[in-house]
C-alpha positions in Angstrom: 94.3 98.0 130.4 91.5 97.4 128.0 90.0 94.9 130.1 90.9 96.5 133.6 88.8 99.3 132.0 85.9 97.3 130.7 85.5 95.6 134.5 85.7 98.7 136.1 83.3 100.0 134.3 80.7 96.5 134.9 81.9 97.4 138.4 80.5 100.8 138.8 77.3 99.6 136.9 77.2 96.6 139.5 77.3 99.3 142.4 74.5 101.5 141.1 72.3 98.3 140.6 72.7 96.9 143.7 71.9 100.3 145.1 69.0 100.9 143.2 67.8 97.5 143.9 68.3 97.6 147.7 66.6 101.4 147.9 63.6 100.1 145.7 62.6 96.8 147.5 63.4 99.3 151.0 60.6 101.6 150.0 58.4 99.0 149.7 55.3 98.3 152.6 56.0 96.0 155.0 53.3 93.4 153.3 54.9 93.8 150.0 57.9 92.9 151.2 56.4 90.0 152.8 54.8 88.7 149.5 58.4 89.6 147.7 58.8 86.3 145.7 62.6 85.0 145.1 64.4 87.3 142.4 67.7 87.3 141.3 69.1 90.3 139.3 71.7 89.3 136.6 74.1 90.4 134.1 74.5 88.8 130.5 76.0 89.0 127.7 79.3 91.1 127.6 77.9 92.7 130.9 77.9 89.2 132.4 81.7 89.1 131.1 82.1 92.0 133.2 83.4 93.5 129.9 81.8 96.8 129.2 83.3 99.4 126.8 81.5 103.3 127.1 78.8 102.9 124.9 78.1 98.7 125.1 74.8 97.7 126.0 73.8 96.8 129.3 71.8 93.6 129.2 70.2 92.6 132.6 67.7 89.8 133.0 65.6 89.7 136.6 65.1 85.7 137.0 62.2 84.7 139.1 60.6 81.5 140.5 57.1 81.7 138.9 55.5 83.1 141.9 54.9 86.9 140.5 51.5 87.1 138.8 48.0 86.7 140.8 45.0 86.0 138.4 47.1 86.1 135.4 48.3 90.1 136.2 51.9 90.6 137.6 52.0 91.7 141.8 51.3 95.3 141.8 54.0 95.9 144.2 56.6 93.9 141.7 55.8 96.4 138.7 56.4 99.0 141.0 59.6 97.4 142.0 60.9 97.1 138.2 60.1 100.6 137.6 62.3 101.5 140.3 65.5 99.6 139.4 64.8 100.4 135.3 63.6 103.8 135.5 66.7 105.8 136.9 69.1 103.5 134.5 67.1 105.3 131.5 67.0 108.9 132.8 71.1 108.2 133.3 70.8 107.9 129.2 72.2 104.4 129.9 71.4 101.9 126.9 69.8 99.1 129.0 68.5 95.4 127.5 66.2 93.8 129.9 64.1 90.9 130.5 62.1 88.9 132.9 61.7 85.0 133.0 62.0 82.3 135.0 64.3 79.2 134.8 62.1 77.3 132.1 61.7 80.7 129.9 65.3 80.7 129.8 65.5 76.9 129.1 63.1 77.4 126.5 64.6 80.9 124.5 68.6 79.1 125.3 67.7 76.1 123.4 65.7 77.9 120.4 68.6 80.6 119.5 72.7 80.2 119.6 73.1 84.0 120.4 70.3 83.7 123.4 72.3 80.8 124.3 75.6 82.4 124.8 74.5 85.2 126.4 73.0 83.1 129.0 75.7 80.7 129.6 78.0 83.9 130.8 75.2 85.2 133.3 76.6 86.3 136.6 74.5 87.3 139.5 74.4 91.0 140.7 72.0 90.9 143.5 69.1 89.0 144.9 68.3 85.4 145.3 71.6 83.3 145.2 69.6 79.7 145.7 67.5 80.9 142.4 70.4 81.7 140.4 72.3 78.5 141.5 69.4 76.4 140.3 69.4 78.3 136.8 73.2 77.4 136.2 72.5 74.0 136.8 69.5 73.5 134.8 71.0 75.5 132.0 73.7 73.3 132.4 71.8 70.0 132.0 69.4 70.8 129.5 71.3 73.7 127.3 74.6 72.5 127.1 74.4 69.0 128.0 73.6 66.7 124.6 73.9 70.0 122.6 78.2 70.1 122.4 78.4 69.1 118.9 75.1 71.1 117.7 76.2 74.6 119.5 80.2 73.9 118.1 79.0 73.4 114.4 76.4 76.2 115.0 79.6 78.7 116.4 82.1 77.2 113.5 79.4 78.1 111.0 79.3 81.6 112.6 82.6 82.1 112.7 83.2 81.3 108.9 80.3 83.4 107.7 81.0 86.7 109.9 84.6 86.3 108.8 83.4 86.2 105.0 81.5 89.4 105.9 84.2 91.1 107.3 86.9 90.8 104.5 88.4 87.6 105.4 91.7 89.4 106.5 93.2 90.3 109.7 94.6 93.5 108.4 91.8 95.3 106.7 92.7 99.2 106.6 89.7 99.7 108.7 89.1 97.2 110.5 86.0 96.1 112.5 87.4 95.4 116.4 84.6 93.6 117.3 83.0 91.1 114.5 86.5 91.4 111.7 88.9 88.4 111.6 91.6 88.9 114.3 88.7 90.8 116.2 86.9 90.3 119.7 84.6 87.8 119.0 87.0 85.4 117.5 88.6 85.4 121.4 85.1 85.4 122.7 83.9 82.4 119.9 87.3 80.5 121.3 86.1 80.9 124.7 82.2 79.4 124.0 83.3 76.9 122.3 86.2 75.8 125.1 83.3 75.9 127.6 81.0 73.6 125.3 84.4 71.2 124.9 85.9 71.3 128.1 83.4 73.0 130.3 86.6 75.8 131.0 86.5 79.4 130.4 90.2 79.7 131.0 93.0 79.8 128.5 95.3 78.6 131.7 93.1 75.3 131.3 93.6 74.8 127.0 97.2 75.2 127.9 97.1 72.6 129.8 95.3 70.8 127.7 98.2 71.5 125.4 95.7 73.2 123.3 97.5 76.0 122.9 101.1 76.8 123.7 102.0 79.5 127.0 103.2 81.7 124.3 100.2 81.8 122.5 98.1 81.7 125.8 100.0 85.5 126.4 99.4 86.3 123.0 95.3 86.1 123.3 95.8 87.6 126.6 97.5 90.7 125.2 95.8 90.9 121.8 92.5 90.6 123.6 93.8 93.3 126.1 95.0 95.7 123.2 91.6 95.1 121.4 89.6 96.1 124.4 91.5 99.1 125.1 91.2 100.6 121.4 87.3 99.9 121.5 87.3 102.2 124.7 89.1 104.6 123.2 87.1 104.5 120.3 83.9 105.1 122.2 85.0 108.3 124.3 86.4 110.1 121.6 83.0 109.5 119.3 80.9 109.4 122.2 78.7 106.4 121.0 78.9 102.6 119.9 81.3 102.5 117.1 83.2 99.2 116.1 85.1 100.3 113.0 88.5 102.0 113.3 88.5 104.2 110.5 91.1 106.3 108.7 89.8 108.9 109.7 90.1 108.3 113.8 93.2 106.2 113.6 95.2 109.4 114.1 93.3 110.4 117.2 93.5 107.0 118.9 96.8 106.4 118.2 97.6 109.6 119.8 95.1 109.2 123.1 97.1 105.6 123.4 100.3 107.4 123.8 101.9 107.1 120.3 103.9 109.8 120.4 105.5 110.6 117.2 106.0 114.2 116.1 105.0 112.7 112.0 101.2 111.6 112.0 102.1 109.0 109.2 104.2 107.7 111.3 102.2 107.4 114.5 99.6 105.6 112.3 102.0 103.3 111.3 103.3 102.2 114.4 99.4 102.5 116.1 98.1 99.9 113.4 101.3 98.5 113.2 100.6 97.2 116.6 96.8 96.7 116.2 97.9 94.3 113.2 100.1 92.3 115.4 97.5 91.5 117.9 94.7 91.0 115.4 96.9 88.7 113.5 98.0 86.6 116.6 94.3 86.4 117.9 92.9 85.1 114.3 95.7 82.8 113.8 95.9 81.6 117.2 92.1 80.9 117.5 91.4 79.4 113.7 94.7 76.7 114.4 92.3 75.7 117.8 89.3 75.3 116.0 91.3 72.9 113.5 93.0 71.1 116.4 89.3 70.6 117.7 88.8 69.5 114.6 85.9 72.0 114.2 86.3 73.4 110.9 84.1 71.9 108.6 85.1 69.3 106.1 84.8 70.0 102.5 81.5 68.6 100.8 83.3 65.6 98.9 81.9 63.8 95.5 79.2 61.0 95.9 80.5 57.7 95.1 79.9 54.0 94.9 82.4 53.1 96.7 81.9 55.9 99.3 78.2 54.3 99.8 79.7 50.6 100.3 79.3 49.7 104.1 82.7 48.2 105.1 84.9 51.1 104.4 88.5 50.2 105.5 90.3 52.6 107.7 92.7 55.2 105.8 96.3 53.8 106.7 99.0 56.6 106.8 102.1 56.9 104.6 105.5 57.9 105.2 106.4 60.7 102.9 110.0 62.2 103.7 109.7 62.1 107.2 106.0 63.2 107.1 103.0 60.9 107.9 100.1 61.5 105.4 96.4 61.1 106.8 92.7 62.3 106.0 94.4 65.0 103.4 96.5 66.3 106.4 100.3 66.4 106.3 101.9 65.4 110.1 105.3 65.0 111.7 106.9 61.8 111.9 108.2 62.8 114.4 109.5 66.4 116.4 112.9 66.1 115.0 112.3 66.2 111.4 113.7 69.6 110.8 116.4 69.1 112.9 117.8 66.3 110.9 117.1 67.7 107.6 116.5 71.5 107.7 115.7 71.5 103.8 112.6 69.7 104.6 111.4 73.5 106.1 110.8 74.3 102.4 110.1 70.9 101.0 107.0 70.1 103.3 105.1 73.1 101.6 106.1 71.4 98.3 105.0 68.4 98.8 101.7 69.6 100.1 100.8 71.2 97.3 101.7 68.7 95.1 99.4 66.3 96.9 96.9 68.8 97.6 97.3 67.9 101.3 96.8 70.7 104.1 99.6 70.9 107.0 98.2 69.5 110.5 98.3 72.8 113.0 100.8 70.6 114.9 103.0 70.5 111.9 102.3 74.1 111.1 103.6 75.0 114.8 106.6 72.5 114.8 107.6 75.1 111.8 107.3 78.3 113.8 109.5 76.2 116.0 112.4 75.5 114.0 112.5 78.9 112.1 116.2 79.2 113.8 117.3 76.5 111.0 116.5 79.5 108.2 120.4 80.4 108.7 123.0 81.5 105.6 123.5 78.1 104.5 119.5 77.3 104.4 119.4 80.6 102.1 122.3 79.6 100.1 121.0 75.9 99.5 120.8 74.8 95.7 118.1 72.7 96.4 115.9 75.0 99.0 116.2 77.1 96.0 114.7 74.6 93.8 112.0 73.7 96.2 110.9 77.5 96.3 110.8 77.9 92.4 108.9 75.0 92.0 106.8 76.2 94.3 106.0 79.2 92.9 105.8 77.1 89.4 102.8 75.4 90.0 100.5 78.1 88.3 97.1 78.1 90.4 97.9 76.3 93.1 100.5 79.0 94.6 98.8 81.5 96.8 97.4 78.7 99.3 101.0 77.9 99.8 102.8 81.0 100.4 100.0 81.9 102.7 100.8 79.1 104.8 103.9 79.9 105.0 103.5 83.5 105.7 101.4 82.5 108.8 104.1 80.1 109.8 106.7 82.4 109.4 108.9 80.9 106.7 108.3 83.1 103.8 109.3 86.3 105.8 112.6 84.3 107.5 113.3 83.0 103.6 112.6 86.3 101.6 113.4 89.0 104.4 112.3 91.4 101.2 108.5 90.4 101.7 109.1 89.6 105.8 109.4 93.7 106.0 106.0 94.1 104.7 103.9 92.2 107.3 101.4 94.2 109.4 102.7 97.2 107.2 100.2 100.0 106.7 99.8 101.4 103.4 99.0 105.1 103.0 97.6 104.4 99.3 94.4 105.7 99.0 92.4 103.0 97.5 93.9 99.8 99.3 91.8 97.9 101.4 94.6 95.3 103.2 97.9 95.6 104.9 100.8 95.4 102.2 101.3 91.5 102.7 97.8 90.7 102.8 97.3 93.0 99.5 100.5 91.0 98.0 98.7 87.4 98.8 95.5 88.6 97.7 97.6 89.1 94.3 98.6 85.7 94.2 94.9 84.6 95.1 93.7 86.8 92.3 96.4 85.2 89.8 95.6 81.5 90.8 91.9 82.0 90.0 92.9 82.7 86.4 94.3 79.0 85.8 90.4 78.0 86.0 88.3 81.4 85.4 84.8 81.1 86.6 83.5 84.6 85.2 83.4 85.3 81.7 85.6 88.8 81.4 88.6 86.5 82.6 88.9 84.2 80.1 91.2 86.8 77.9 93.8 87.2 80.9 93.6 83.2 81.4 94.7 82.8 78.1 98.1 84.9 78.5 98.4 83.0 81.7 98.5 79.9 80.0 101.0 81.3 77.6 103.9 81.9 80.3 106.2 79.4 79.8 107.9 80.9 83.3 105.1 81.6 85.3 107.1 81.5 88.7 108.4 84.7 87.4 105.2 86.6 87.1 104.4 85.2 91.0 107.9 86.4 91.8 107.4 89.6 90.9 103.7 89.7 92.5 105.3 88.6 95.9 108.0 91.5 95.4 105.7 93.7 93.7 105.6 96.4 96.7 108.8 95.0 98.6 110.0 98.9 98.0 107.5 100.3 100.5 108.9 99.2 103.4 111.7 101.7 103.0 112.0 105.7 102.9 111.7 105.6 99.3 109.8 108.1 97.2 109.0 105.7 94.4 108.7 102.0 95.7 108.5 100.4 92.1 112.3 101.7 91.5 113.5 100.3 94.8 111.4 97.3 94.3 113.5 96.7 91.6 116.7 97.2 93.0 115.3 94.5 95.5 114.6 91.9 92.8 118.1 92.2 91.1 119.4 91.1 94.6 116.6 88.1 95.3 117.8 87.1 91.5 121.5 86.7 92.7 120.0 84.9 95.6 117.6 82.8 94.1 120.9 82.2 91.2 118.0 83.2 88.4 120.4 83.8 85.2 120.7 87.4 83.9 117.5 86.9 81.4 115.1 86.2 84.4 116.6 88.4 86.7 116.3 91.3 84.1 112.8 90.2 83.5 111.9 90.0 86.9 113.5 93.6 87.8 111.2 95.1 84.6 108.1 93.6 85.6 108.7 94.9 89.2 109.5 98.6 88.0 106.6 98.7 85.2 103.9 96.9 87.4 102.2 100.4 87.6 102.8 101.8 83.8 100.1 99.9 82.3 97.4 101.2 84.6 98.5 104.6 84.2 99.1 104.7 80.1 95.7 103.2 79.8 93.6 105.1 82.0 95.6 108.4 81.9 97.5 109.2 78.6 96.8 109.8 74.8 96.6 106.0 73.7 95.9 107.8 69.9 99.7 109.2 70.2 102.1 106.9 68.6 104.8 108.1 70.5 103.1 107.0 73.6 102.9 103.7 72.1 106.3 103.6 71.0 107.0 104.6 74.2 105.3 101.9 76.3 107.0 98.9 74.6 110.7 100.4 74.4 110.1 99.8 78.5 108.2 96.5 77.9 110.7 94.9 75.2 108.9 92.0 74.7 106.1 90.2 74.5 106.2 88.0 77.4 107.0 90.9 79.5 104.0 92.7 78.0 101.8 89.4 79.1 103.1 89.4 82.6 102.7 93.2 83.1 98.8 93.0 81.7 98.0 90.0 84.1 99.9 92.0 86.7 97.9 94.9 86.2 94.6 93.2 86.3 95.4 91.5 89.4 97.1 94.0 91.5 94.0 96.2 90.8 91.6 93.7 91.8 93.6 92.8 94.8 93.7 96.6 95.8 89.8 96.8 96.1 87.0 94.8 94.7 85.5 98.3 93.9 88.8 99.8 91.2 88.2 97.6 88.4 85.2 97.8 85.8 84.6 97.5 82.2 85.9 100.8 80.8 89.3 100.1 82.2 89.4 96.6 81.1 88.8 97.8 77.6 91.4 100.7 78.3 94.1 98.1 79.1 92.8 95.6 76.2 93.3 98.8 74.0 96.8 99.3 75.0 97.8 95.9 75.0 96.9 95.3 71.5 98.5 98.5 70.3 101.5 97.3 72.3 101.3 93.4 70.7 101.0 95.2 67.3 104.2 96.7 67.6 106.0 93.7 69.1 105.0 91.7 66.3 106.6 94.1 63.8 103.3 95.4 62.3 102.9 99.0 62.1 100.1 99.7 60.2 98.3 102.2 62.7 102.0 104.3 62.8 102.9 104.6 59.2 101.1 107.4 57.3 97.5 107.8 57.0 96.3 109.6 54.0 94.9 106.9 52.1 92.4 106.1 55.2 91.9 109.7 55.7 90.5 110.0 52.0 88.2 107.2 52.5 86.8 108.2 55.8 86.1 111.7 54.5 84.2 109.8 51.7 82.4 107.8 54.2 81.3 110.8 56.3 80.4 113.0 53.4 77.8 110.2 52.7 76.1 110.4 56.4 76.0 114.0 55.7 72.7 115.9 54.6 73.2 117.7 51.2 72.9 120.9 52.7 76.5 121.0 54.3 78.7 120.7 50.7 82.1 119.1 49.9 84.2 122.1 50.8 82.5 122.1 54.2 83.8 118.7 54.6 87.1 119.2 53.1 88.0 122.1 55.5 86.8 120.1 58.6 89.3 117.4 57.3 91.9 119.8 56.7 92.0 122.3 59.6 92.4 119.3 62.6 95.4 117.5 63.5 95.8 113.7 62.9 94.8 112.5 66.2 91.2 113.7 66.1 90.4 111.6 62.7 92.4 108.9 64.9 90.4 108.4 67.8 86.9 109.9 66.1 84.8 107.4 64.3 82.8 108.2 60.8 79.6 108.9 62.7 80.8 111.1 65.4 83.0 113.2 62.7 79.9 113.8 61.0 78.2 115.2 64.3 80.8 117.9 64.8 80.6 118.7 61.0 77.0 119.3 61.6 77.3 121.4 64.5 79.8 123.2 62.9 77.6 123.9 60.2 74.8 125.0 62.8 77.1 127.0 64.7 78.4 129.3 61.3 75.2 129.8 60.4 74.1 131.0 63.7 76.8 133.8 63.0 74.8 135.7 60.5 71.5 135.7 62.9 71.5 138.1 66.2 74.9 139.0 67.9 73.8 137.7 71.3 72.7 134.3 69.8 75.8 134.0 67.7 77.8 133.9 70.8 76.1 130.9 72.0 77.5 127.1 71.6 75.7 124.6 69.7 75.6 121.1 71.7 74.8 117.5 71.0 73.6 115.5 74.2 73.3 111.6 73.5 72.5 109.1 76.1 74.9 105.8 76.3 72.7 103.6 79.0 74.6 100.4 78.4 77.8 102.6 79.8 75.2 104.5 82.0 76.8 108.2 80.9 76.1 110.7 78.5 78.3 112.3 76.0 78.0 115.9 75.5 79.7 117.4 72.0 80.2 120.8 71.8 81.1 123.8 69.6 81.8 127.1 69.7 84.2 130.1 69.3 87.7 129.1 70.8 89.1 131.4 73.6 90.9 131.8 76.3 89.5 130.3 79.9 86.9 128.2 77.1 87.4 124.8 79.5 87.4 126.3 82.7 83.7 127.7 82.0 82.7 124.7 80.4 84.3 122.5 83.7 82.6 125.7 86.2 79.5 125.1 84.1 79.3 121.5 84.6 80.0 121.4 88.0 77.5 124.2 89.1 74.9 122.2 87.3 75.9 119.1 89.4 77.4 117.0 86.6 80.5 114.9 86.8 82.9 114.9 84.2 84.4 111.5 83.4 86.8 112.5 80.3 87.6 115.1 78.2 88.7 115.6 74.7 89.4 119.0 73.3 90.1 120.1 70.0 90.3 123.5 68.2 90.2 123.9 64.4 92.7 126.4 62.1 89.7 128.8 61.8 89.3 129.2 65.7 86.9 126.9 65.8 86.5 124.8 68.9 85.0 121.0 68.8 85.2 119.4 72.7 83.5 116.1 73.9 82.6 114.9 77.4 81.8 111.9 79.1 79.4 112.5 82.3 76.9 111.5 84.5 74.7 113.2 87.1 76.7 113.7 90.1 72.9 113.2 92.1 72.7 109.3 90.2 75.7 108.6 88.8 74.2 107.5 85.6 72.8 109.1 82.5 72.5 113.5 82.7 68.5 114.5 83.8 67.0 117.4 81.3 67.0 119.6 84.4 70.5 119.4 84.7 71.3 119.9 81.1 68.9 122.7 81.0 70.8 124.2 84.0 74.3 123.4 82.4 73.0 125.1 79.0 72.1 128.2 80.8 75.3 128.6 83.0 77.7 128.3 80.2 76.0 130.9 77.7 75.7 132.9 80.9 79.1 132.7 81.0 80.3 132.6 77.1 78.0 135.7 76.7 80.9 137.7 78.8 79.1 137.6 82.2 81.1 137.3 85.3 79.4 133.7 86.6 80.5 132.6 90.2 80.5 129.2 89.7 82.0 128.0 93.2 79.2 130.3 94.8 76.7 128.4 92.8 78.3 125.2 94.3 78.6 126.1 97.7 75.0 126.4 97.9 72.7 123.3 99.2 70.9 122.6 95.8 73.7 123.2 93.8 76.5 121.5 92.4 77.2 117.9 92.7 77.6 115.3 95.4 81.3 114.1 95.5 81.9 110.8 97.1 84.1 110.6 100.1 83.0 107.4 100.9 86.9 106.6 100.7 87.9 109.7 102.2 87.1 109.0 105.6 90.9 107.9 106.3 92.1 111.5 106.4 93.0 113.9 103.1 94.5 112.4 100.0 97.7 114.9 99.7 97.7 116.7 96.3 100.4 115.3 94.0 101.6 117.4 91.0 104.0 115.6 88.2 105.5 116.7 84.7 106.5 114.6 82.1 107.7 115.5 78.8 108.5 112.2 77.6 105.1 110.7 77.1 104.2 113.4 74.4 106.2 114.4 71.1 104.7 117.8 71.6 102.9 118.6 75.0 103.9 118.4 78.7 101.8 116.1 80.5 100.8 117.4 84.2 99.4 114.8 86.0 97.2 116.3 89.0 95.9 113.7 92.2 94.1 114.9 94.8 90.7 114.9 96.5 87.5 115.6 94.2 86.4 118.7 95.4 83.7 121.0 93.9 85.0 123.2 91.0 88.1 121.6 90.6 88.5 121.1 86.9 87.4 124.6 86.4 90.2 125.7 89.6 92.7 123.9 87.7 91.7 125.6 84.1 91.8 128.8 85.0 95.2 128.7 86.5 96.1 127.6 83.1 94.2 130.7 81.6 96.0 133.2 84.1 99.7 131.3 83.0 98.9 131.4 79.4 99.3 127.3 79.2 97.3 125.9 76.6 95.2 122.5 76.9 96.0 120.3 74.0 93.9 117.1 75.8 92.7 116.4 79.0 92.0 113.0 80.6 90.1 112.9 83.9 89.3 110.2 86.1 87.3 110.3 89.1 87.5 107.0 91.4 85.3 107.2 94.8 86.0 111.0 96.1 89.8 110.8 94.6 90.6 113.3 91.3 93.2 111.3 89.1 93.8 114.0 86.2 95.9 114.6 83.2 96.8 117.9 81.2 98.8 118.3 78.1 99.5 121.3 77.9 101.8 124.1 75.9 103.0 127.0 76.9 102.5 130.4 75.5 105.3 129.8 72.5 103.3 126.4 71.9 106.3 124.5 73.2 106.7 122.3 76.3 107.3 123.2 79.5 110.7 122.4 79.9 112.2 125.0 82.5 112.3 123.4 85.9 111.7 126.9 87.5 108.5 127.3 85.5 107.2 123.9 86.5 107.8 124.7 89.9 105.7 127.9 89.6 102.9 126.2 88.0 103.1 123.7 90.8 102.7 126.1 93.5 100.0 127.8 91.8 97.6 125.1 91.0 98.7 124.2 94.6 97.5 127.0 95.6 93.8 127.0 94.1 93.2 123.5 95.0 93.8 123.9 98.4 91.6 127.0 98.4 88.9 124.7 97.4 89.1 123.1 100.8 88.9 126.0 102.7 
């Protein structure tokens, strides 16, 4: 086991130190040995606990009696002695922390710093003067522990709280910190330290005897701590250095080393991490409950009132509510048979806590756990229990804490087994930072926060939330939206919809409510996909989305669901650009649902007004005929997505490009570009005009990548006269902000070469150290993102949408575009999304005949070629 390995390592170091100590002292002269003062070699910190992982620091202290100096200088034979003990340790490459102190020094250091005090109370004698060490222990207890209990415990609680917040406040992070994370080694160690100051014991058995923990909890603590020590030991061995974060990159190797032998790598990781989360969750919940039992958690600051300042205050009396005692904002059981007498109270107790703003006492939480056998078929069918549960879900703004408490006691998973199966379930999706159950609870917390938002950007969502007449439906949808992940399903949204039907029947929801619940769950990813990866200026896209949504209330729920789901996935995923896209789709859908069709009717009159406005912006050198030709040679979508100023820029570019055709032939082939920095958005907009030709997009993409420029989005248009007008939103791959002058020049040089007929080796340039852009792979440490390619012939009336999801490799867009050229596929529109090392791109394409790719065989052939091209980039 983990503890056994750590103790064995500590034992080896003990033997080494004893040998060095004895040998060095024996090498001293007889006179030096005679003058040798009382000394003790003491192990402190983790080494003092005999818990030594392979790359952990070895902290030792040389304790002396104060008789080690002569004339303000250390005794020379003592310096030689210490060198003889310490220097071989450094020669062996061990990480040794050492100090030389007398007893008074130890007292001073301990009372000045909590960490030092903790380290010293775990001191263990390795070799040396036993009486000196015992005096050190007695003095430490008398001057650093006695009378300092409350101060130390308060500091420890504060440290617990801040540390947990620093490391995610969850015991089920996808990449947990084994030492400092919630449910990590430090939680267990803190429990022992506080127990030592409270009761003078480090023994879990004594805590069990004091009824601070149950026998089962003691076994869970021991097993969890041993497992985490074993994982940390293997992690140190595997990486050859001290590391505490169990990243996704190393999880497969650690799982294999620990004996998880499933042939499927994903199943191997799921089982290993499932066990890890079970142990860490037990450690977190039990240690937190013990803190609460000891009344160690800091009390929330209360508002000062005149009454609170009065010198005489009556003791708060207990009141009895439905078999529960209420006192000091806490709910306790009046009797241990409270649930046995009325099983319905298992659900009602949480409703009482929610409605009265109370917290379940740890003993009451334990009583709930001990009575989960009462959740039988009769309990699940009890209409009164169903009403209580739905009433809990209907208390918007205060649902998440109650459901989290229900989950921690086990009741939520027993009552909703569809959710219970998500407990500690590993998510293989790229961006998720939590297990599935924790992600769901964080979603609920994000929704609660919208009831009374703190941030201005949340105000529009809060308004939608206030409009909902049946908030319990949205809470229930969030609770079940990932339930389909617990089974072997390709599409968890569809599986979740089927589970929603089952839950709806069990909760006796009417047909309309069950339909709405299923719809929100089945479509919970749709708004993100449509708003970020589809052409919202295409009326067919909006019409199809509205057909899926069906009602205004469903639109409100989906908008809210999309927002909180994304925020709960990771705080790094959402930004102002995505927010604006979501509201654009929401508003277009709302317009249709309200029966307004302004943006879908013929736009002839609007086009005439737009043409007049653009004409007024252009210089007199550009005639009315040129403006008319431009408006008559581009599809309607171009004018729907471009403002007058942008259209004027394109016409000016086209004018400039046409005039270049009358100059030297080599200049005529060069494109005309317009660069415009947008500091507020932190990007650069590039508009480009040249002759359209096969492979144009690929050469542009290759030039951007080789110049170290990252493409955020692309709009591709061709006029009837063969002129291409493309626009790109780009950033510097080095800084992530607007493109620099040097990067612009590099791009233009590469593009001019590529369009003049020269075969440019973009890939070779990108592989050079100074070339290409830097891909953010911070999120890819957990292993590669699998390639996903999907064909969609429903979204667009004219094009096939090809979705490509993969790692954002150098030259990816260029490689994809080259495949399209070889296969004679024409790109009509590209929606480029890059998220922390992942490319999530959508290409609107037509086949050589201008039609959609409808043949399954043709789709399979295109997919295989794309996979080959993307795969080659990884070689």
